[in-house]
C-alpha positions in Angstrom: 0.0 0.0 0.0 1.2 3.5 0.7 3.6 5.0 3.3 0.5 6.0 5.3 -0.5 2.4 5.8 -1.2 1.3 9.4 -0.7 -2.3 10.4 -2.0 -3.8 13.6 -0.9 -7.3 14.7 -3.6 -9.4 16.3 -2.1 -12.4 18.1 -4.4 -15.5 18.4 -7.4 -13.7 17.0 -9.6 -16.7 16.5 -8.9 -18.0 20.0 -9.9 -14.7 21.4 -12.9 -13.9 19.3 -14.1 -17.1 17.8 -14.3 -18.2 14.2 -17.7 -16.8 13.4 -16.9 -13.3 14.8 -13.6 -13.3 12.9 -15.4 -14.0 9.7 -17.9 -11.1 10.4 -15.0 -8.8 11.3 -13.2 -9.7 8.1 -16.3 -8.7 6.0 -16.7 -5.5 8.0 -13.0 -4.6 7.5 -13.3 -5.2 3.8 -16.4 -2.9 3.6 -14.4 -0.2 5.4 -11.4 -0.4 3.2 -9.2 -2.4 5.5 -7.8 -5.9 5.1 -8.0 -8.4 7.9 -5.8 -11.4 7.1 -3.8 -14.2 8.6 0.0 -13.9 8.8 1.2 -16.7 6.7 0.2 -20.0 8.2 0.4 -18.9 11.9 -2.5 -18.3 14.3 -1.7 -14.6 14.3 -3.7 -12.1 12.2 -3.2 -8.5 11.2 -5.3 -5.5 10.0 -3.9 -3.3 7.3 -5.4 0.0 6.2 -5.0 3.8 6.4 -6.1 6.1 9.2 -9.5 6.9 7.8 -10.4 3.3 7.2 -9.2 2.3 10.7 -11.5 4.9 12.2 -14.4 3.8 10.1 -13.7 0.1 11.0 -13.6 0.9 14.7 -16.9 2.7 14.5 -18.6 -0.1 12.5 -17.3 -2.7 14.9 -18.7 -0.8 17.9 -22.1 -0.6 16.2 -22.3 -4.3 15.1 -21.4 -6.3 18.2 -19.2 -4.5 20.7 -19.0 -7.3 23.2 -17.8 -9.9 20.7 -15.4 -7.6 18.9 -13.9 -6.0 22.1 -10.4 -7.4 21.5 -10.3 -6.1 17.9 -11.7 -2.7 18.8 -9.2 -2.2 21.6 -6.2 -3.2 19.4 -7.4 -0.8 16.6 -7.9 2.1 19.0 -4.5 1.6 20.7 -2.8 1.6 17.3 -4.7 4.8 16.2 -3.6 6.5 19.4 0.1 5.7 18.9 -0.2 6.6 15.2 -1.6 10.0 16.0 1.0 10.6 18.7 3.7 10.0 16.1 2.3 12.6 13.7 2.2 15.4 16.2 5.5 17.4 16.6 7.2 17.1 19.9 7.0 20.8 20.5 3.3 20.9 19.9 2.7 17.9 22.1 4.7 19.4 24.9 2.9 22.7 24.7 -0.5 21.0 24.6 0.4 18.9 27.7 1.5 22.1 29.6 -1.6 24.0 28.7 -3.9 21.0 29.7 -2.2 20.6 33.0 -0.4 23.7 34.2 1.0 22.0 37.3 2.8 19.2 35.3 6.5 18.9 36.2 9.4 18.8 33.9 10.1 15.2 34.9 6.6 14.2 34.0 6.8 15.9 30.6 10.1 14.1 30.0 8.7 10.8 31.0 5.5 11.1 28.9 7.1 12.4 25.7 10.7 11.1 25.9 12.0 14.6 25.3 15.1 16.3 26.7 15.0 18.7 29.7 15.8 21.6 27.4 12.7 20.9 25.2 10.5 20.6 28.3 11.8 23.9 29.6 11.1 25.6 26.3 7.6 24.2 26.3 7.0 25.4 29.8 8.3 28.9 28.9 6.2 29.0 25.7 3.1 28.0 27.5 3.7 30.5 30.3 4.1 33.3 27.9 1.1 32.2 25.9 
């Protein structure tokens, strides 16, 4: 696919959801523009698609059978969260965190974002002057 393709690994999908639910999820994924497939001959599966189709798939799975598809929904949502975090620049993320929680410490900022102390200080300074 393209460079904006997202892949989520789903270990032991059939054992977690059941065969019938996996077949339903495969059809829903196809309708949403994603591909739910087995990895070679293993018991592991993966979902491949872009950001828009992942969001659409998550919404459709929540509407169809949220209890049966809970494992798949959780994995897709976790992957979307990490994907969106990677797209946001570190400076913007730091500034957003400081604005959301003005009492956040530099150590907490560094732990959450894996930034340097200099970047955390600049973010704090920028947010205070904002």
